[in-house]
Steps between C-alpha positions, in 0.01 A plus 500: 500500500471321831224480753212478253204351688132541562182491297372771267126567510329753273166673449385648171211727403534548125306590186433138405289443813425846643348829391680834494333605824597176673864543396487854637352382830770240557825587672632822648525822302865428424670163452780588744233550769382144440858374539550683831162389632565137410843503663330591828290182483601214722725249325557707184869506409482656153234692309445621144207690344408601146235761417412584138189612314402137448613327818559526871725221626695423816734220602659392828759250620398310814563166670183336368232578241214553745701764684565672168137491395390646834749785460355582158131501594502875562607574141153455354249479787218671309545327166281211380647161585487398134709805406779413743756232416732357763818344362713230659879491474536359149203696368641825642835446328339405172261796516782750564689370197188514283415853614847635419493323163174674412296180483256615771449854366173621350702573187724194472867593480462866598832652600398720790447212742871410497592848617227483761642174637845662519355800684309275739819305573687821584216626721479168684878499541493853647220393735705204625282237332757337271689210658676201342183341361351807330846611390521177304135483393440860387835539325422174320163645394671813363748281312213301348326823396815617326545167322138498383537837330848439363438152359140522377262751338258498791519879531445580131208728421291627791723486805305684770157588625570851372554362150182297532312815604627682191397211276161490670459874435597453134213255459254754639607814311727597210816610681638700206203734542466484877622690805611298802570612854730287714456556873818406688872513430638172638633197316157375392395846382822525298436160340145608418609831350768332287250238384258776395784676322594183308138456397494853355298697752410839353533702818623406846445679829680413821392586852631409841480627857865595462527696170878458491463123463255546212749734334777243548281235341432728204873527436510123446239518223532608138135592458409856595352510852300759688552506876183593684448549876306219664279761661398623155423161345122559504530786252708282265277191501249631241779502241640161608391176331697258720602524866743237632583524868795341680601667824602378844221691674332314786170678422314558170616819326209526257132475591160561343547877531794521258321302230155660519565718194790309351329394179564166335793353692671162531642453851751222568605476864810282538591627845509280809311616703256671265555858384145539367180426686308226315183709528619727213360229274150629584541768233399390152788698354761322716617145442724382787729198513731368771769232524241223491383620157848469353466121509332518158806670351748267660338182374624559144848586622513185711415291195783662301748434777398144582785343304752718686321430829546126445875553475495711814309224680793270424745757635293534817479123546875454457591787732244390758641148503846645562372724778311220675803275470719768658258541789478123548879467497530777759244333725672163467841656572364671811361173632829328417678781687281435803568127469877554489490741793313243710740225396798727568385558859467125558832430331686760713344368820588138423848597374583676825370202699722266294805721549441519875465123526812441291699742714434299817788283379718802416473832321443477125731677258368767263537257210290241684229756577497613137466139388198452727345823372561399138341162563196665666462743207531220248239290679258793521546595136456143378192448716341827382594476132203279414247703707634818336431364154161369609403841641591678180310241297204536737498878456515462123203263514301716749526228764492722808389215730837333446673826583292539815587146607869569442483804723346299781763226461811711465410819688206436734580814702448738209347817647141485376536581129409146394296449185138418590394137515312358204613772261349478154719469195659817374373419155535752223213577266226743416233307684692338784284647774760409761657718763835472333830496684358480849832365631695753705873482552740704715731763361858383465797447276542210261613172656873464569705401198624191684157343465623338181221604265 
């Protein structure tokens, strides 16, 4: 892939720092809307967004980190500062790999997030947000997620929030004697229903705004299911012990009214945004839980998966090192390309001057001209061989000041895409705190093969 350049900047509002309501508040209603909106921002060349129950994230590619951070400020304008994390270039890449691997999920290793990253990639691609940098970064994240699940046991046991909800319910009531109603018919609702089935639920009811989808979900289950209209759910609540909601509704579907005469009921709302108004908890006979409450269930699962997570951490570290090295090599090659182009212009100008001067004593033959050209090429390649190696070494060592100096020396007329002066080291690490990869290089092909490296 050629032409990889720019800096990735990210913003994250996730379960480890933010509440359910704050995650809901952040971002547009759909992740593709965030991508389109970000692409309209000045200086944004690529954009990617990821919305799940537990996170709202967005990433951009710009010329410098401050420009990227400014473009992302509208993602979470009404969220507490302490609940919003801005990520520099290296941190963004590392975070994307960790998210796809399941290391950042509420339930470590859950499988659904990998599919969500794939879907987000496709949506961003359709919205025009995927360019060379995110093509490389997001596909690398998906690859890491696949490796994590194929090579370790990080997804053994509870693998989704739906599974965690079912386990949570099993700790509250005896499922083999209970009736559960699942509200919703999407992927999370299906995972929840299957988890309840595995745990031996006595009776299962399904309801959805579109009855056909609930019927389709029932066909994927072995336990006997009753399909009830969403409009009639109030009349069924008195005979329901557990209600688990997971729809894509933008407004709460269930309020105080539905639960007034429901009897003893456990309500677990795993929808994002909420399906159930929190005020239903005012009834003594109703015990309501949301995504935040599932933390207690996930703690045990995280302990069980820690050994596998340690192996996945190694996978992430190795793959991240490779990705960063690829980006560094691309940046170095682009600067080398600019250096060779500048040298080529000077060489051609001086070569033509030499030919004209030589021809004052008589016209040169083609062989003589070719000899002069070969000598000029050889001189240029020998002179630039050492700087080429130094530039690649500098990129590998995060020495962007050397690269900037080389640009000024070899191509002082470069059209304004120079790396900023005094750039900090592009150091990799969890706590670097630097605005990584602030150097910006022009798009272009790899340096000519005649450069001798």
